[in-house]
N, C-alpha and C positions, 0 to 999 in steps of 0.2 A: 350579854348579847351585843353584837357589833352595832355601832352607831349607824352603819349603813343600812341595817335592816329595820330601823325604827321608822315607822310610817305614821305615828300618831303624836300629836303635840298639844299641850295645854297653853293657851295664851291668857295671861292674867294682867289686868290693868287696875291700878290702885289710884283713885282720885279722891282725896279727902277721906270721907267715911265710906265711900262706895267702892265695892270690889266686884269687878265683872270677870267671869271666867268662861272661856269657850274651849271646846275640844274639837280639833280639826284633824281629819284623816286625809293623807295623801293618796290619791287614786291616779297613778300615772303622772301626767303633767297638770292635773286639776286637783281641787280640794273639795272636801265635804265637811260641813259643820255637823257633828254628831250629837252635841250637847252644848247648852249655854245656860248660865245662871247669873243673877245679880244679887249681891248681899250688901247689907248696911251694917258695917262692923261696929260702929260706935254704940248703937242701940242694941247690938247683938240680935238683930232682926233679919230674917231672910226675906228678901224682896222678890216677889214672883216675876216671871217674864211678862212684860207688857205687850199685848198684841197690838194695841194702838200706841205707837211710839211718838205720837204728836205731842205728848207731854202737856196735856191741858192743865189748867190751874187746879182742878179738883183732884186729879191723879188717883182715881179710885183703884184699889188693888184688885187683882183677879186671882181666883183660886188656882193654886199651883198645880193641883192634880188635873186641871183641864188642859194644861199646857205642857206637861212632861210626858215623855215616852219611856220606854224600857231602859234607856241609857242614863236616866237620872234617878235620884233617890229621894223619896219623901221622908222628911225627918219628924213626922208627927209623934212618933214613939221615941226616936233616938234622942231628941232634945230633952226628954224627961229623965234620962238615965242619971243615976247618982254620980256626982263628981263632974258633971258636964254643964257648961253654960252655953248660951246661944252662939257665942263666938267659936267655941270648940265644935259645936254641931255644924256650923258652916264649913269649917275646914275638914271635918269628918266627911261631909258630903263631897267636898272637892277630891278627897282621896278615893271616893267611890267612882269618880269620873276618870280615874286613872285605869283605863281599860282599853287595850291589854296592859299587863302590869309594867311594861317597859315603854316609857314615853319621855319626851323632852318637855321642859316647861320654861317659858319665857315670861319675865315680869317687866311691866312697863310702869314707871313711876313719874310723877310730875311735881311741880312746886307745891309746897315749900320743902319737899325732900331733896330737891336738887337746886343748883345755882349755875347759871350760864356765864362763862368767862370767854370773851372774844380776844383773839390774838391776831394782830395785823402783821403783814409782811413775813410770812413764815418761810418763804423760799422752798428749798428742797430738804428741809430739816426732817430727820427721821422721827419715828413715833416716840422713841425714848427721849429724844431731845425736846420734843414738844411737851411731854409730860413734865420734864424738869423745868421747862420755862413756865408752865402753869403753876407749879409749886412755888417758883420764885416770885411770880407776879401776884399770886392770889392774896397774900396778906395785905398788900397795898390797896386792893379793891374791897376787901372784907376785913374791917378792923375787928380785933379781938377774936380772930379765927386763925388757928394754927394751919400750916400748910397741909393740904390733904394727902392722904396716902396714894401711892400710884394706882392701886386697884380701884380707888374711888373716882378716878378721872377717866372720862371718855374723850375721844377725839373725833370731830366731825369736820371734814374738809368742805370748805365753801368756795364760792367764786371769788375772784379778785385777790387771790393769794392770801386767803384768810382761813382761820380755823376757829370753830366754836367748840369749846370744851365744857360739856356738862359735868358738874362735880356733885357727887352725892355727899350732902352735908350731915345727914342724920341716918341712924340705923333704922331699918324697917322692921317693925315687930312681926311682920308676916313670916320672917324666917323661923322664929321660935314657935309660932302657932302650930306648925305641922308636927313639931316634937311633942306638943301637948296632947295630940290625938293618938299617939302611938298606943297607949294602953287600951284604947277603945276600938281598935281595928287591927285586923291581920293582913290588910292589904299593904302593898308596897307604897311607902311614902315617897312622893315625887321629889326629885332633886331639881333645884333651880339651875337651869343651864346658863342663863345670862340675865343681867338686869340692864335695861335700856330706858330711854326716855320715851314719853308718850309721843313726842314729836317725831322721833326716828321711826317708831312703829307706824305712825300714820303715813310717813313718806314711803316706807317700804311697802305698805299696803297699796298705795296709789301707783307706785312703780310696777307692782305685780299685776294690778287689775286694769291699768290704763296704758295706752300707747302715747307717749309724749315725744314731740319732736325735739331735736337737739337745741334749737334756738328759741323755742317758744317760752313765754313767761306764764307760769301757772301759780295760782294761789290756792292753798288748801285751807278751807274754813272749817274749823272744828268747834262745835258748841258742846261743852261738857255739862255735867250736872251743876257745877257752881262756878265755872270759869270757861272762857273761850280763848282761842288763839288763832293767828294767821301764820301760815308757813308759805313763803314764796320760793318757787323753784325756777331756775333757768335751765331748761332741758331736764337733765336728771340730777342736777346739783343744787343744793340748798343755797338760795340767794340771801334770804333774811328770815328770821323768826321773830315775831313781834312779842312784846310783853304780854303777860297774861291779862285778860280782860275779865274782871270780876263781875259777872252778871249771871243770874240764875236762868236756867232754860225755860222757866215758867213766866218770865217777864213778857208782858204783852208787847212792849216796844223792842223786843230782842232784835228783830230784823232791821229796824231803822238804826238802832245803836251800833250793831255790828257793821252795817254798811258805812256809817259815818266814821267809825274807827278804821275801817279798811281804807277809805280815802285819805285819812290822816297818815296811815302807815306808808301808803304809796308816795305821798308828798315828802315824808321824812327821808325816804331813800331815793328820791328823785326818779321814781318809776312812772313813766308816761304811757306805757302800754300794758295790756293784760289780755292774753289770748284765751285763757281757760280758767274757769273757777270750778273746783271740786268741793262738794259739800259733804262733810263727814259728821259722825256723831248725831246729836240732836238737830244739827243744821240741815240734815237731809230730809226733814219732814216736808210735807207738801206745801204748807203755807210759806215757809222760808224760801223754798225753791222757787215758787211763783213770784215772790217779791223780788228776789235777786234776778230772775230772768227778765222781769219787766223793767228793772232799774238799769241794768247794764246794757250797753249798745249791742247791736246785732253782731258786731265784730268779735265780741267776747262770748265764748261758749260756756254756758252754765250747765253743769250736770251733777247728778248725785254720784256718790261713790258706787261703782259697779260691783255689786255683790250677787248678781244673778247666778244661779247655778250652785251656790254654796249650800243652800238649805235643801229642803225636800224630805229629809228623814223625819220620822214621826216625832213630834214635839218640838221641831225646829222650824221657824217660819221660813218662807221662801222669798218674800219680798225684800228688796234692798233697803227700803225704809225701816223695816222691822229689825233688820240685822245691823243697820248703821250705828245705833248706840254702842255696839260692841266693836267698833272700828279699831280702836287701840289694841284691844285684846286679840282681834283677828290678825292685825299686823305683827304682833309678837309671835303668834302661833305659826304664821307663814314663815317668819324669819327663823324660828326654831326648826322647821322642816327643811330649810335651805341654808345650812351652815356654811356651805362652800360657794354660794352664789355671790360672785364678786360685784354684781350690779346693785346689791342691797347694801344699806349702810350698817356697818358692824360697830356696835357700842356695847361694852360690857363693864358694868360697875359693881360686879358681884363682890361682896366682902371676902376677905381672905379666909375667914372661918368657914364660909359656905364653900369656897373653893377647896379647902382641905377636906371637908366632908364629902364633896363631890368626887374627889380623887381617891377616897378610901375604898378598900376592897369591901364590897357588900355581897354576902353569901346568902343564898336561899337554902331551903332544906336539901335540895339536890346537891348544892355546893358543899354543905357540911358533910353529907354522906361521902362525897368524893374526897373531901379532906381527910375523913377518917380512914377511907380505903387507901389513901396514899402510902402510909407506912407498910400496910399489908402488901401492896403491889411492889413496894421497894424490896421487901423480904423475898418475894417471889422472884424478882429479877436477880437478886443476889444469889439465890439458890441455883437458878439457871446458869448464872455465870460460873459458879463453883463446879457444876456438872460439866460444863464445857471445858473448864480448866483441867479437870481430871481426865477427860477424854483426850485432850491435847497431850497431857503427860504420858498417858498410856500409849498413844500412837507414836510419840517420840521415842519411847523405850523400844517399841517394836521396829522402828525404823533404823535404829543405831546399828544392829548387826547387818542389816541389809546394805546399809551404806558402806560398812567395812568390806563386804564381799564385792561390791561395785568398785571399791578402791583397788582391791587385789586384781580384779579383772582388768582394770585400767593399766596396772603395772605389767601384767602379762602381755597386754596388747602392745605396750611400749617395747618390751623385750622382743616380741615377735617382729615388730617393725625393724629393729636393729639387726636381727638375724637375716631378715629378707634383704637388707642392704648388703650384708656380707656375702650372701649367696649370689647376688647380682654381680658383685666384684669378681668373684671366683669364675662365674660363667664368662665374663668378659676376658679373663686371663686364659681360660681354656680355648676360647676362640682365637686368641693371638697365637697360642701354642700350635693349634691345628694349622694355621696359615703358615707358620714357620716350618713345620714338618713338611708341608707340600713343597715349599721352595727348596728345602734341603734335598728332598728326593729328586727333584729336577736337576739340581746342582751336582748330585752324586752321579747321576747317569751321564751328564756331560763330561765330568772329569774322567769317568771310567772309559768312555769312548775315546777321549782325547789321549789318555795314557796308552790305550791299545794301539792307536794309530802311531803314536810316537815310538812305541817299542818296535813296531813293524818296520818303520822307515828310518829309525834312528834319530829323527828330529822333525819338528814341524814349526812352521812360522804362521802365526795367526794374525791377520790384519784386521779382520772384521768378524763380529759375532752378530748374526741377524736371526731374529725369531721367525717362526713360521708365518707370522702376519706381516713380515717385511719391516718390522720395527727393530731398532737397535736394542740389543740386550743390555740390561743393567748389570750383567755379570762380567762385562768386558774388563773393567779395571781390576776386578777381583781375580779373575782367571789369569790375567797377564802376570800376576805375581807368582802364582803357584805352579806354573807350567814352564818347563825348560824348553826353550825354543832354539832352533838352529837356523842359520841363514842358508837358504837355497837360492837357486837361480830363480829369476822371475817366472820362468816357464813352469817351475815346479810348484807354483802358488796353488794351494789347496783351500777350498772354501767349504765351510760347514754351514 
């Protein structure tokens, strides 16, 4: 299927032991979340969707069957199958979320799977040159680490002529987990379209859901399950990404700790103004939002990530606070549905092995049938070509004698043209003869009359010969030779 017709994408975020998955469907220029899940991979335990995402200390689980619709799969029976553990069951359920069978999948990872390397004064260096520069500088900043492969390096352009390069330092076991579920499902295994960082996924989500001015300073505060981070934007470009803040979302002093660290980060980068604060992840809960709104001055706009309108399908919450913990996965899904959107940040650290699998030809049952029918169709075409060739040979044989007759007719036509030319020459000769005969007849009559007159009078002197129209006759010089004339007296001058 053409990539242009794919309207569904899976967004997957991996943070420590927690795996969040959302399925997003494009509906024109808007999006709808059709399914979402949270898994705890280390303990091989499926975590249900939490209706109250305030993440209180007790964190009581809720029955998954109360929160899932027809787009999700209950694994109460699947997890007990022979040869399957909880981890395999989780990925089996993810394959059930691949509906329709063709969809993209974006994966967002964070530390310690990645390491950020900052490059100063990049100028107008190309993407390939930046990759080579990262490979050259990386061993100096990370001892006992070989230079990373080019496909493990991402490039994020920042303000002030800088580039932030996320580097994937470790393989993600997530790649092989989907292969383990192949014996247990007949569904199509999703292929990873790209691997990006959680920070770029959050920025893309904010750029897609909020309207930012070109010069305003915005900070994205994301509180994860076991760590938090600040992302500063100047307009639509990343200004600064803070170090990870290791603090659990259940800490009672989370609001004050994050606010203190935010002030420290602003001082460290000499940032004196802040126009907007966007709360993502667990930071979008009501208590944190109220604390930040009361702490910041009125000139700073504090708001939750705008996820209104994304939910509404059965089993999917509609409130932004309930969808906010899936912010990273949502950002990856929206990025997967907009591969050609130049306003979004493009980062891909997919391993070469996954790229090769992604580019391999994958055939369904219909594809195999078409592959089998290909030789038969080739034989049919060859038979038709042979029939056409035989018909051409037969028609050529029939055409040869007709072409010979046409050649003979052409020769006869050339002969006829020559004879017509000769006939025209003869006709012109006859016309000349007829004109000569007329002149001879006139000449003979004149000579006869002249001779008669000469015989009667014994001689005649001709001075002028004039035609009946008063013109001089052209026969004067000719006749003066053939007629014997005698001199008479002037009075005997005779005129004809």
